[in-house]
C-alpha positions in Angstrom: 84.6 12.1 61.2 83.6 9.7 63.9 81.6 6.5 63.1 78.1 5.8 64.7 76.4 2.4 65.1 73.1 1.2 66.3 72.6 -1.8 68.6 69.2 -3.0 69.2 68.4 -4.8 72.6 71.4 -2.8 73.7 70.5 -2.5 77.5 71.6 -5.8 79.0 73.7 -8.9 78.5 75.1 -9.2 74.9 73.6 -6.1 73.6 75.4 -3.8 76.4 78.7 -5.5 75.8 78.4 -4.6 72.3 77.4 -1.0 72.8 80.4 -0.6 75.1 82.7 -2.3 72.6 81.8 -0.2 69.7 81.8 3.2 71.8 85.6 3.2 71.8 87.2 6.7 72.1 85.2 8.6 69.5 82.3 6.7 68.2 78.5 7.4 68.7 76.4 4.3 69.8 72.5 4.5 69.9 71.1 1.6 72.2 67.7 0.5 71.5 66.1 -1.5 74.4 62.4 -2.1 74.9 62.5 -2.1 78.6 63.6 1.7 79.8 64.8 0.1 83.4 67.6 -1.6 81.3 69.0 1.7 80.2 69.5 3.3 83.6 73.1 2.5 83.5 73.7 5.0 80.5 72.7 8.0 82.7 76.1 8.3 84.2 78.2 6.5 81.5 81.7 8.4 80.8 80.9 8.4 77.1 78.4 11.1 77.9 76.6 12.3 74.7 78.0 9.7 72.5 76.1 7.1 74.2 72.4 7.4 73.2 69.8 5.6 75.2 66.5 5.0 73.3 63.6 3.2 74.9 61.3 1.7 72.3 60.3 -1.2 70.0 62.8 -2.4 67.8 59.9 -4.1 65.6 58.6 -0.4 64.8 60.0 1.2 61.5 59.7 4.5 63.1 61.9 3.6 66.1 64.5 2.3 63.7 64.3 5.4 61.7 64.6 7.6 64.7 67.7 5.8 65.9 69.3 6.2 62.5 68.7 9.9 62.8 70.5 10.1 66.1 73.2 7.9 65.1 74.0 10.2 62.0 73.9 13.2 64.2 76.9 11.9 65.9 78.9 10.4 63.0 78.8 8.5 59.7 76.5 5.7 60.2 78.6 2.7 59.8 77.2 -0.6 61.3 74.1 -1.9 62.7 73.6 -4.7 65.2 70.4 -6.7 65.2 70.5 -8.3 68.7 66.7 -7.8 70.2 65.1 -11.1 71.0 62.4 -12.5 73.2 62.5 -15.9 74.6 59.2 -17.6 74.7 58.8 -21.4 74.1 55.9 -22.9 72.4 55.1 -26.4 71.0 52.9 -26.6 67.8 50.6 -29.2 69.4 49.7 -27.2 72.4 49.8 -23.7 71.0 47.6 -22.4 67.9 49.3 -21.9 64.7 48.6 -18.3 64.8 50.3 -17.9 68.2 53.2 -19.6 66.8 53.4 -17.2 64.0 53.2 -14.4 66.5 56.0 -15.6 68.3 58.1 -16.0 65.1 57.0 -12.6 64.1 58.1 -11.1 67.5 61.9 -12.1 66.9 62.0 -11.8 63.3 60.4 -8.5 62.7 63.4 -6.4 64.6 65.9 -8.1 62.3 63.8 -7.3 59.1 63.0 -3.6 60.3 66.9 -3.2 61.4 68.2 -4.4 58.2 65.8 -2.5 56.0 66.6 0.7 57.8 70.5 0.2 57.9 70.4 -0.7 54.1 68.4 2.4 53.0 70.5 4.7 55.2 74.0 3.4 53.7 72.5 3.5 50.2 71.2 7.0 50.7 74.4 8.5 52.2 76.6 6.6 49.4 78.8 5.2 52.1 79.8 1.6 52.9 78.3 -0.1 56.0 78.0 -3.3 57.8 75.2 -5.3 59.5 75.5 -8.0 62.0 72.5 -10.1 63.0 72.7 -12.2 66.2 71.7 -15.7 65.4 72.1 -19.0 67.7 73.2 -22.5 67.6 69.5 -23.3 67.6 69.2 -22.4 63.8 70.9 -25.8 63.1 70.3 -27.7 66.1 66.9 -26.9 67.6 66.1 -27.4 71.3 62.9 -29.3 72.0 60.0 -26.9 73.1 61.8 -23.7 71.1 60.4 -23.8 67.8 59.7 -20.0 67.3 63.0 -19.3 68.5 64.9 -22.0 66.3 62.5 -21.0 63.3 63.4 -17.3 63.7 67.0 -17.9 63.9 67.2 -20.2 60.8 65.3 -17.3 58.9 67.7 -14.8 60.2 70.8 -16.8 58.7 68.8 -16.9 55.4 68.2 -13.0 55.6 71.7 -12.6 56.1 72.9 -14.2 52.9 70.1 -12.7 50.9 71.1 -9.3 51.8 74.8 -10.1 51.5 74.4 -11.0 47.9 71.9 -8.2 47.0 73.7 -5.4 48.3 77.6 -6.3 48.3 78.2 -4.6 45.2 77.0 -1.6 46.8 79.3 -1.7 49.7 77.1 -3.3 52.1 78.3 -6.3 54.2 76.0 -8.5 56.1 77.0 -11.2 58.4 75.5 -13.1 61.5 77.1 -14.7 64.4 75.6 -18.0 65.8 76.0 -18.1 69.5 76.4 -20.8 72.1 75.4 -20.5 75.6 76.5 -17.2 76.8 76.5 -16.2 80.6 74.2 -13.3 81.0 71.8 -11.8 83.7 69.2 -13.8 82.1 70.8 -17.3 82.6 72.2 -16.0 86.2 68.3 -15.3 87.1 67.5 -18.8 85.6 70.0 -20.5 87.9 69.1 -18.5 90.9 65.6 -20.2 90.6 67.0 -23.8 90.7 68.2 -26.0 93.6 71.8 -26.6 94.3 71.7 -29.9 92.7 70.0 -28.7 89.5 72.7 -25.9 89.3 75.4 -28.3 89.5 73.7 -30.4 86.9 73.4 -27.7 84.4 76.8 -26.3 84.7 78.2 -30.0 84.1 76.2 -30.0 81.0 77.2 -26.8 80.0 81.1 -27.8 80.1 80.2 -31.0 78.1 78.1 -29.2 75.5 81.2 -26.6 75.0 84.4 -28.2 73.9 86.2 -25.2 75.4 84.7 -26.3 78.8 82.7 -23.3 79.9 80.0 -20.9 78.7 80.8 -17.9 76.7 81.0 -14.3 77.9 79.1 -11.4 76.6 82.3 -9.6 75.8 83.5 -12.3 73.7 80.7 -12.0 71.6 81.1 -8.4 71.5 84.6 -8.9 70.2 83.7 -11.0 67.4 80.9 -8.4 66.3 83.0 -5.5 66.5 85.7 -7.2 64.3 82.9 -8.1 61.8 82.0 -4.5 61.6 85.3 -3.2 61.2 87.4 -2.6 58.0 89.5 -5.4 59.0 86.5 -7.6 57.9 86.0 -6.0 54.4 86.2 -9.4 52.6 83.8 -11.0 54.9 80.0 -11.2 54.0 77.2 -13.3 53.8 78.8 -15.5 56.6 77.5 -16.9 59.8 80.4 -17.4 62.3 79.9 -19.6 65.4 80.7 -18.0 68.6 79.9 -20.8 70.5 83.2 -22.7 72.3 82.8 -25.4 69.6 79.3 -26.3 70.7 78.2 -26.6 66.8 81.2 -29.0 66.2 80.5 -31.4 69.0 79.0 -34.6 68.1 77.3 -36.5 71.3 77.3 -40.2 71.0 76.7 -42.7 73.6 79.6 -44.8 72.1 82.2 -41.9 72.3 85.3 -43.0 74.3 85.5 -41.6 77.5 87.7 -38.8 77.6 89.2 -36.4 80.6 86.8 -34.1 81.7 87.4 -30.6 80.3 88.6 -27.9 82.4 87.4 -24.4 81.7 89.6 -22.6 79.3 90.4 -18.9 80.6 
């Protein structure tokens, strides 16, 4: 029997790339997306009924349960990817504590709901399964002004480890990927609002921040996630894998010796 997967935030960018990768030749993938407009591309997709588009809120347990139902109708539920996220900056001196807590919940709740739904379905079916949570380099190296986002990503990595040790003996693997900067529609839209000089500075900064010399591509993230969901990764659980072009390994120091400017790797 074919396999099925659920991907939250599956309408754009990284989520869409993951959906495309997991479809393969026979799998069913349910893409949950808050914005219905982000799912228009699924209408004419060659995968046909194997690609199930669901407009809904990934923080709602009813949405997650419905997605699981539709996935299981297409094949054995084998994996769940918690990718949905909202980017809203806040500093604790300027925002109320309640506002910060609400922003944290906006990003943490979808991961908790997704994990809970997936674990329950795997246990009920008596089949092994895998979950991949999407984290960020900010879980370890926070960016000023991004307190809610950095806090959530650190929590998601803790959630990943806790679930891995609790359910590993039941055949359920849980891992996370910690992303560097990835070229997505959101990033391109951000650059489009900047001046030519600012764009040049940002692009130079991105090359310096990533030892590989460039930003990542959604397809590269999707390849790593697909591997972690596959049987080839059957002995990997509780891990947070950096998919960041070496960003987490880089130490920036004003006394560092000058080196030849990096050229973008292919």
